[in-house]
C-alpha positions as CSV (number, residue, x, y, z in Angstrom):
1,X,-16.9,8.4,-15.2
2,X,-15.2,6.1,-12.6
3,X,-12.2,8.2,-12.6
4,X,-14.2,11.0,-11.3
5,X,-16.0,9.0,-8.7
6,X,-12.5,7.8,-7.6
7,X,-11.1,11.3,-7.5
8,X,-14.3,12.5,-5.6
9,X,-13.6,9.8,-3.0
10,X,-10.1,10.5,-2.5
11,X,-10.5,14.3,-2.4
12,X,-13.4,14.1,0.3
13,X,-11.4,11.5,2.4
14,X,-8.2,13.9,2.3
15,X,-10.2,17.0,3.0
16,X,-12.2,15.2,5.7
17,X,-9.1,13.9,7.4
18,X,-7.1,17.2,7.0
19,X,-10.0,19.1,8.9
20,X,-9.9,16.3,11.5
21,X,-13.6,15.4,10.9
22,X,-15.1,12.1,11.5
23,X,-17.8,10.9,9.1
24,X,-20.4,11.9,11.7
25,X,-19.0,15.4,12.0
26,X,-18.9,15.9,8.4
27,X,-22.4,14.7,8.2
28,X,-23.6,17.2,10.8
29,X,-21.8,20.1,9.0
30,X,-22.8,19.3,5.5
31,X,-26.3,18.0,6.1
32,X,-25.5,14.9,4.1
33,X,-26.4,11.6,5.7
34,X,-23.5,9.7,7.2
35,X,-24.3,6.6,5.0
36,X,-24.1,8.7,2.0
37,X,-20.8,10.2,2.8
38,X,-19.5,6.6,3.6
39,X,-20.7,5.5,0.1
40,X,-19.1,8.6,-1.4
41,X,-15.7,7.7,0.2
42,X,-16.0,3.9,-0.7
43,X,-17.0,4.8,-4.3
44,X,-20.3,3.0,-4.0
45,X,-22.5,5.7,-5.1
46,X,-23.0,8.1,-7.9
47,X,-23.8,11.3,-5.8
48,X,-26.2,14.0,-6.9
49,X,-24.9,17.5,-7.8
50,X,-26.5,18.8,-4.5
51,X,-24.6,16.3,-2.4
52,X,-21.3,17.3,-4.1
53,X,-22.2,21.0,-3.7
54,X,-22.9,20.5,0.0
55,X,-19.6,18.8,0.6
56,X,-17.7,21.4,-1.4
57,X,-19.4,24.1,0.5
58,X,-18.5,22.6,3.9
59,X,-14.8,22.6,3.0
60,X,-14.9,25.9,1.2
61,X,-13.7,24.6,-2.1
62,X,-15.2,24.7,-5.6
63,X,-17.0,21.6,-6.8
64,X,-14.4,21.4,-9.7
65,X,-11.6,21.0,-7.1
66,X,-13.7,18.3,-5.3
67,X,-14.0,16.2,-8.4
68,X,-10.5,17.0,-10.0
69,X,-8.3,14.1,-10.7
70,X,-5.1,14.9,-8.8
71,X,-1.9,15.2,-10.9
72,X,0.7,12.7,-9.9
73,X,4.0,14.3,-8.7
74,X,7.0,13.7,-10.8
75,X,8.8,12.6,-7.7
76,X,6.7,10.6,-5.3
77,X,8.2,10.5,-1.6
78,X,7.3,8.3,1.3
79,X,8.9,9.3,4.5
80,X,10.4,6.6,6.9
81,X,7.6,4.8,8.6
82,X,5.0,5.8,6.0
83,X,3.2,3.1,3.8
84,X,0.9,0.2,4.6
85,X,2.0,-1.4,8.0
86,X,2.8,-5.0,7.7
87,X,4.5,-5.5,11.1
88,X,4.1,-8.6,13.1
89,X,6.0,-10.4,16.0
90,X,9.0,-11.2,13.6
91,X,9.4,-7.9,11.8
92,X,8.5,-4.3,11.6
93,X,7.7,-3.3,8.0
94,X,5.9,-1.3,5.5
95,X,4.8,-1.9,1.9
96,X,6.1,1.2,0.2
97,X,4.7,0.5,-3.2
98,X,2.4,-1.9,-5.0
99,X,2.0,-1.4,-8.7
100,X,0.9,-3.5,-11.7
101,X,3.6,-3.5,-14.2
102,X,3.1,-5.3,-17.5
103,X,1.8,-8.8,-16.8
104,X,2.8,-8.7,-13.1
105,X,2.7,-7.1,-9.8
106,X,5.6,-5.4,-8.0
107,X,5.8,-4.6,-4.3
108,X,8.5,-2.8,-2.4
109,X,8.8,-3.5,1.3
110,X,11.0,-1.8,4.0
111,X,11.4,-4.2,6.9
112,X,13.3,-4.6,10.0
113,X,13.6,-8.4,11.2
114,X,14.0,-9.0,14.7
115,X,13.0,-12.7,14.9
116,X,13.1,-15.6,12.6
117,X,10.2,-16.3,10.5
118,X,9.2,-18.6,7.7
119,X,7.0,-17.2,5.0
120,X,4.5,-19.3,3.0
121,X,4.6,-19.6,-0.8
122,X,3.6,-16.3,-2.5
123,X,2.4,-18.3,-5.5
124,X,3.8,-19.8,-8.8
125,X,6.5,-17.6,-10.3
126,X,6.8,-15.2,-7.3
127,X,10.3,-14.0,-6.6
128,X,11.9,-11.9,-3.8
129,X,14.8,-9.6,-4.3
130,X,16.4,-8.5,-0.9
131,X,19.0,-5.7,-0.3
132,X,20.3,-5.5,3.2
133,X,20.7,-2.0,4.6
134,X,22.0,-2.9,8.1
135,X,23.0,-6.1,9.9
136,X,23.0,-9.6,8.4
137,X,20.1,-12.1,7.6
138,X,19.7,-15.7,6.4
139,X,17.3,-15.7,3.6
140,X,16.1,-18.1,0.8
141,X,13.9,-21.2,0.4
142,X,13.9,-23.5,3.3
143,X,17.1,-25.7,3.2
144,X,18.8,-23.4,0.5
145,X,19.3,-20.3,2.6
146,X,22.3,-17.9,2.4
147,X,23.5,-15.3,4.7
148,X,23.8,-11.7,3.3
149,X,25.2,-8.6,5.0
150,X,24.8,-4.9,4.8
151,X,25.1,-3.8,0.9
152,X,24.5,-7.4,-0.3
153,X,21.7,-8.3,-2.6
154,X,20.1,-11.7,-3.1
155,X,17.2,-13.0,-5.2
156,X,15.4,-16.4,-5.0
157,X,12.1,-18.0,-5.9
158,X,9.3,-17.2,-3.4
159,X,7.0,-19.8,-4.7
160,X,7.8,-22.1,-1.8
161,X,8.2,-21.7,1.9
162,X,11.3,-19.3,2.6
163,X,13.2,-18.3,5.6
164,X,14.0,-14.9,7.2
165,X,16.4,-15.2,10.1
166,X,18.4,-12.2,11.3
167,X,22.0,-13.1,12.4
168,X,23.1,-11.2,15.6
169,X,20.1,-9.3,16.5
170,X,18.4,-7.5,13.8
171,X,18.6,-6.7,10.1
172,X,17.1,-3.9,8.0
173,X,16.2,-4.9,4.5
174,X,14.5,-3.6,1.4
175,X,12.5,-6.3,-0.4
176,X,11.2,-6.2,-4.0
177,X,8.4,-8.8,-4.6
178,X,7.5,-9.7,-8.1
179,X,4.3,-11.6,-8.7
180,X,3.3,-12.7,-12.3
181,X,-0.4,-12.3,-12.9
182,X,-2.5,-15.1,-14.2
183,X,-3.4,-14.9,-17.9
184,X,-7.2,-14.4,-18.4
185,X,-9.2,-17.6,-18.9
186,X,-10.1,-18.0,-22.6
187,X,-12.7,-20.6,-23.1
């Protein structure tokens, strides 16, 4: 049942945003309370059939389309600048993918470093894999850094403070973070 609730939430949000509606505007058009719509999108309610029908009617879609679990595309594409924005004073970047794989988590970032930065530990067993697209950058655990340039790859433990320092201006990099997941407590 949770897969349907999740699909409903994603489909309502996608339709609402594609129509340019705020929650308030969708509430006015559908006759459903704004709080209820918020709970639907946040997956915090099990809405009635009447609520689902009212939302479907507002968008001119069948109820089946509103609760359909979307099929994943064979090829998933993120265009430049898409993803979760993680920019700060030192870099402009996006998390392109975050996915549990086996007993760990994998994140893929695209970042442009413009200033030096020291990152804190990402936890025991964390690693970073860096591929330089443009420029050059000093990377690695503090005190053990190496300079890598366009086309170079480096990997190092990220379970201690580590440095990002562009050399001669800026550096564009892809970063793959790997994080082991803690084993469940058995007691």
